[in-house]
N, C-alpha and C positions, 0 to 999 in steps of 0.2 A: 804524848800524854802517859804519864806512869801509872801503873795499877799496884794499890798498897794491898800486901797480903793480909788478910783478916788474923786476928789473934790465934784462931784455931788452927788456921794453916801453918803458922809460925810454929805452934806448939807441935803439930805433926812432924815438921821439919828438923825439930829440934830433937825429938824423939829418935828419929832415923839418924841424925848425926851422932848420937849416943851410941846407936846400934852399930854403925858403921865403925865407931871407935873401938868397940868391943868385939870386931872381927865377925859380924852377922850378916854381912851384905853378900858374901859370896866371891867366888873368883870371876864370875863375870859383871861385877858391878862396874860401871863406867864412870870416869873422871866427869862427865856431863852430868850423871846422877849426884856426884859428889859436890859438885859446883851448885846444882840447883838446890840442894839439900841446905848447903850453907847459905845461899842467897836468900832463901824463903825462911830458914831459921832465923837469920839477921832481920828480916821484916823490911828488906830493901825492895823499893819499887821497882817493878819489872815493865819491860816496854811490851809493846803490842806484839812484837816478834816473839818474844819470850812466853806470852799467854799462849799464842799459836802452838808453840812446841809444846806446854803443858796440856792444852787441849788435844792434842795429837798422842801423846803419851798416853792420856786415859781413854782414850778412843781404842788404842791398840792393847791396853793391858788390862782392860776391865775383866778378862778371863781369868787373871791372875787370882783374883778374888775366890775363885773355886777350888784353888790349890790348897793341899795339906800345909798347915804351919802358917797361914796367912791370918787365923782368928785366935784370939787369946784363948787359951785353954787346949789348942790343938797341939798334937805332937810335933816338935819341930818349930815351935813359934819363937821368935819371928822368922819365918821362911826369908830367903833373900828377895823372893818377890813383894813380900810385905815390906821390907825394909826399903826396897825401891819405890812401892807406893806411898809410902809416907815421906820419903825424900822429895817426892814432887808434889806434896801438900796433903796425901792421904785422902779420904772421903770429904774432907772440908775441901780440900783443893780442887777435888772434882766438881763440888757443888760451886764454889768460888767462879771458877773459869766457865761454869757452864751458864752463868749469868752475864757474862762480857760479849757483848757482839760485836765485832771487828769490822763489821762489813758496812 
């Protein structure tokens, strides 16, 4: 069964795609992050396996929200961490995958 990314998740990923194109992602940004941003930005359904990966990403990277440049108005916005966060669906993506129970 596929999971359709909500519109706000797509919008976060679309913003990340623009930032990636503007070289805001940083040197450590991965091909996986690029693929995820494109997949979510296009509104493509994602598998249970991808939902698990997104859940794991947010579990690992919540600390990035405390870094400088994460929030609009901060120096260095958008930080590479913020670009990656939005590539995976942003706050909307974190909420979305949090509602999906795969067990």
